[in-house]
N, CA, C and O of each residue as an XYZ file, in Angstrom:
260
protein
N       1.904     -2.588     12.995
C       1.041     -2.306     11.812
C      -0.447     -2.759     11.959
O      -0.840     -3.737     12.596
N      -1.264     -1.791     11.192
C      -2.800     -1.620     11.457
C      -3.419     -2.023     10.032
O      -2.780     -1.814      9.001
N      -4.516     -2.528     10.023
C      -5.394     -2.330      8.623
C      -6.538     -2.126      9.141
O      -6.958     -2.824     10.064
N      -7.249     -1.075      8.587
C      -8.429     -0.544      8.945
C      -8.656     -0.255     10.419
O      -9.685     -0.358     11.086
N      -7.337      0.163     10.784
C      -7.438      0.449     12.602
C      -7.408     -0.432     13.638
O      -7.528     -0.192     14.839
N      -7.145     -2.047     12.777
C      -7.342     -3.023     13.753
C      -5.781     -3.506     13.547
O      -5.132     -3.322     12.517
N      -5.329     -4.140     14.702
C      -3.632     -4.621     14.509
C      -3.620     -5.665     13.551
O      -4.626     -6.373     13.508
N      -2.505     -5.951     12.623
C      -2.417     -7.005     11.756
C      -2.366     -8.386     12.570
O      -1.900     -8.271     13.704
N      -2.695     -9.442     12.252
C      -2.914    -10.799     13.164
C      -1.989    -11.572     12.326
O      -2.306    -11.914     11.187
N      -0.621    -11.917     12.964
C       0.239    -12.866     12.673
C      -0.114    -14.202     12.171
O       0.595    -14.871     11.419
N      -1.544    -14.629     12.758
C      -1.820    -15.875     12.290
C      -2.681    -16.116     10.976
O      -3.022    -17.206     10.517
N      -2.986    -14.705     10.421
C      -3.736    -14.615      9.421
C      -2.986    -14.293      7.909
O      -1.973    -13.601      7.809
N      -3.618    -14.871      6.878
C      -3.212    -14.407      5.604
C      -3.437    -13.220      5.073
O      -4.573    -12.941      5.457
N      -2.962    -12.170      4.287
C      -3.501    -11.005      4.072
C      -3.173    -10.948      2.493
O      -2.099    -11.455      2.169
N      -3.912    -10.431      1.547
C      -3.528    -10.253      0.235
C      -3.144     -8.989      0.046
O      -3.819     -8.154      0.648
N      -1.981     -8.474     -0.818
C      -1.565     -7.535     -0.797
C      -1.192     -7.251     -2.351
O      -1.047     -8.252     -3.051
N      -1.020     -5.947     -2.970
C      -0.775     -5.546     -4.214
C       0.789     -4.944     -4.396
O       1.310     -4.326     -3.467
N       1.363     -5.133     -5.432
C       2.620     -4.220     -5.673
C       2.738     -4.124     -7.037
O       2.033     -4.884     -7.700
N       3.577     -3.250     -7.690
C       3.910     -2.916     -8.929
C       4.512     -3.949     -9.821
O       4.279     -3.969    -11.029
N       5.372     -4.902     -9.152
C       5.930     -6.137     -9.988
C       5.600     -7.437     -9.224
O       5.310     -7.474     -8.028
N       5.675     -8.458    -10.018
C       5.315     -9.816     -9.779
C       6.735    -10.348     -8.630
O       7.873     -9.907     -8.792
N       6.449    -11.130     -7.753
C       7.380    -11.519     -6.831
C       7.554    -13.267     -7.149
O       8.407    -13.920     -6.548
N       6.752    -13.805     -8.029
C       6.812    -15.139     -8.258
C       6.911    -15.481     -9.703
O       6.521    -14.675    -10.548
N       7.402    -16.608    -10.024
C       7.735    -16.913    -11.486
C       6.477    -17.306    -12.046
O       5.596    -17.860    -11.389
N       6.413    -17.080    -13.005
C       5.140    -17.584    -14.102
C       3.935    -16.698    -14.154
O       2.872    -16.947    -14.722
N       4.249    -15.657    -13.498
C       2.889    -14.714    -13.371
C       2.355    -14.256    -14.612
O       3.133    -13.723    -15.403
N       1.106    -14.383    -14.917
C       0.489    -14.009    -16.166
C      -0.558    -12.851    -15.835
O      -1.271    -12.785    -14.833
N      -0.491    -11.960    -16.893
C      -1.442    -10.718    -16.722
C      -0.905     -9.400    -17.309
O       0.184     -9.492    -17.876
N      -1.376     -8.428    -17.274
C      -0.940     -7.250    -17.776
C      -0.056     -6.663    -17.128
O      -0.324     -6.839    -15.939
N       1.102     -5.895    -17.263
C       1.920     -5.121    -16.582
C       1.032     -4.140    -15.849
O       0.013     -3.653    -16.339
N       1.504     -3.882    -14.613
C       0.664     -2.825    -13.802
C       0.805     -1.468    -14.503
O      -0.162     -0.748    -14.253
N       1.639     -0.950    -15.237
C       1.614      0.217    -16.048
C       0.620      0.404    -17.030
O       0.076      1.473    -17.310
N       0.357     -1.024    -17.685
C      -0.996     -1.070    -18.641
C      -2.252     -1.004    -18.077
O      -3.235     -0.503    -18.623
N      -2.220     -1.562    -16.872
C      -3.481     -1.593    -16.037
C      -3.972     -0.141    -15.588
O      -5.121      0.301    -15.579
N      -2.596      0.565    -15.163
C      -2.904      1.782    -14.623
C      -3.276      3.082    -15.859
O      -3.983      4.084    -15.759
N      -2.466      2.548    -17.002
C      -3.036      3.591    -17.972
C      -4.537      3.206    -18.533
O      -5.307      4.107    -18.864
N      -4.824      2.141    -18.601
C      -6.324      1.980    -18.661
C      -7.337      2.677    -17.763
O      -8.356      3.281    -18.099
N      -6.802      2.447    -16.469
C      -7.622      3.031    -15.453
C      -7.706      4.438    -15.453
O      -8.783      4.938    -15.130
N      -6.688      5.217    -15.782
C      -6.316      6.503    -15.874
C      -6.999      7.142    -16.872
O      -7.415      8.284    -16.676
N      -7.190      6.545    -17.983
C      -7.980      7.047    -19.353
C      -9.289      7.145    -19.249
O      -9.919      8.035    -19.821
N      -9.948      6.046    -18.350
C     -11.302      5.982    -18.123
C     -11.705      6.841    -17.052
O     -12.929      6.933    -16.946
N     -10.995      7.533    -16.181
C     -11.197      8.482    -15.088
C     -11.291      9.916    -15.664
O     -10.330     10.465    -16.203
N     -12.493     10.480    -15.519
C     -12.375     12.022    -15.779
C     -11.525     12.982    -15.034
O     -10.728     13.763    -15.553
N     -11.770     12.850    -13.764
C     -11.160     13.298    -12.749
C     -10.352     12.223    -11.359
O     -10.914     11.340    -10.710
N      -9.386     12.536    -11.281
C      -8.624     11.575     -9.976
C      -8.687     12.586     -8.832
O      -7.966     13.582     -8.897
N      -9.466     12.406     -7.834
C      -9.378     12.775     -6.578
C      -8.109     12.559     -5.821
O      -7.441     11.529     -5.902
N      -7.829     13.558     -5.106
C      -6.242     13.115     -4.067
C      -7.082     12.421     -2.876
O      -8.211     12.662     -2.448
N      -6.067     11.429     -2.485
C      -6.351     10.611     -1.512
C      -5.682     11.124     -0.146
O      -4.556     11.621     -0.119
N      -6.494     10.953      0.982
C      -5.740     11.193      2.101
C      -4.740     10.280      2.526
O      -5.022      9.082      2.505
N      -3.384     10.726      2.986
C      -2.342      9.590      3.181
C      -2.612      9.158      4.484
O      -3.047      9.799      5.440
N      -2.267      7.881      4.378
C      -2.261      7.035      5.859
C      -0.782      7.026      6.189
O       0.088      6.337      5.656
N      -0.624      8.109      7.375
C       0.699      8.188      7.854
C       0.900      7.371      9.218
O       0.145      7.371     10.190
N       2.180      6.632      9.040
C       2.510      5.835     10.304
C       2.673      6.845     11.818
O       3.036      8.021     11.842
N       2.433      6.308     12.563
C       2.685      6.956     14.022
C       3.666      6.312     14.787
O       3.403      5.127     14.993
N       4.839      6.766     15.331
C       5.805      6.033     16.044
C       5.466      6.563     17.561
O       5.502      7.746     17.898
N       5.163      5.567     18.325
C       4.985      5.619     19.797
C       6.084      5.500     20.645
O       7.047      4.841     20.251
N       6.102      6.034     21.759
C       7.074      6.021     22.874
C       8.386      6.636     22.286
O       9.490      6.123     22.466
N       8.158      7.852     21.522
C       9.380      7.895     20.770
C      10.047      9.329     21.410
O      11.192      9.724     21.190
N       8.917     10.069     22.349
C       9.448     11.473     22.911
C      10.590     11.319     23.794
O      10.741     10.322     24.500
N      11.500     12.430     23.753
C      12.759     12.485     24.386
C      13.823     11.744     23.972
O      14.819     11.612     24.683
N      13.701     11.168     22.727
C      14.712     10.210     22.132
C      15.412     11.030     21.026
O      14.874     10.847     19.935
N      16.348     11.792     20.999
C      16.841     12.881     19.934
C      17.450     12.081     18.992
O      18.131     11.112     19.328
N      17.246     12.436     17.697
C      18.057     11.607     16.619
C      17.206     10.692     16.078
O      17.433     10.246     14.953
N      15.910     10.220     16.947
C      15.293      9.068     16.403
C      14.391      9.592     15.380
O      14.322      9.042     14.281
N      13.634     10.714     15.701
C      12.571     11.342     14.900
C      13.337     12.618     14.174
O      12.713     13.363     13.419
């Protein structure tokens, strides 16, 4: 797994985002309300280039890909 082209470091802590909380007592607006506010504020939403994973060393292994 990589972040900005560099391998993820197992000894580091990274912040991530998701659509639902995973801890008890989380406060704040639900993500759908945050997204509604954002989308209403934007005139145009441009498509983003997807970051597709690459499987290495899989050539010649039928049924895997």
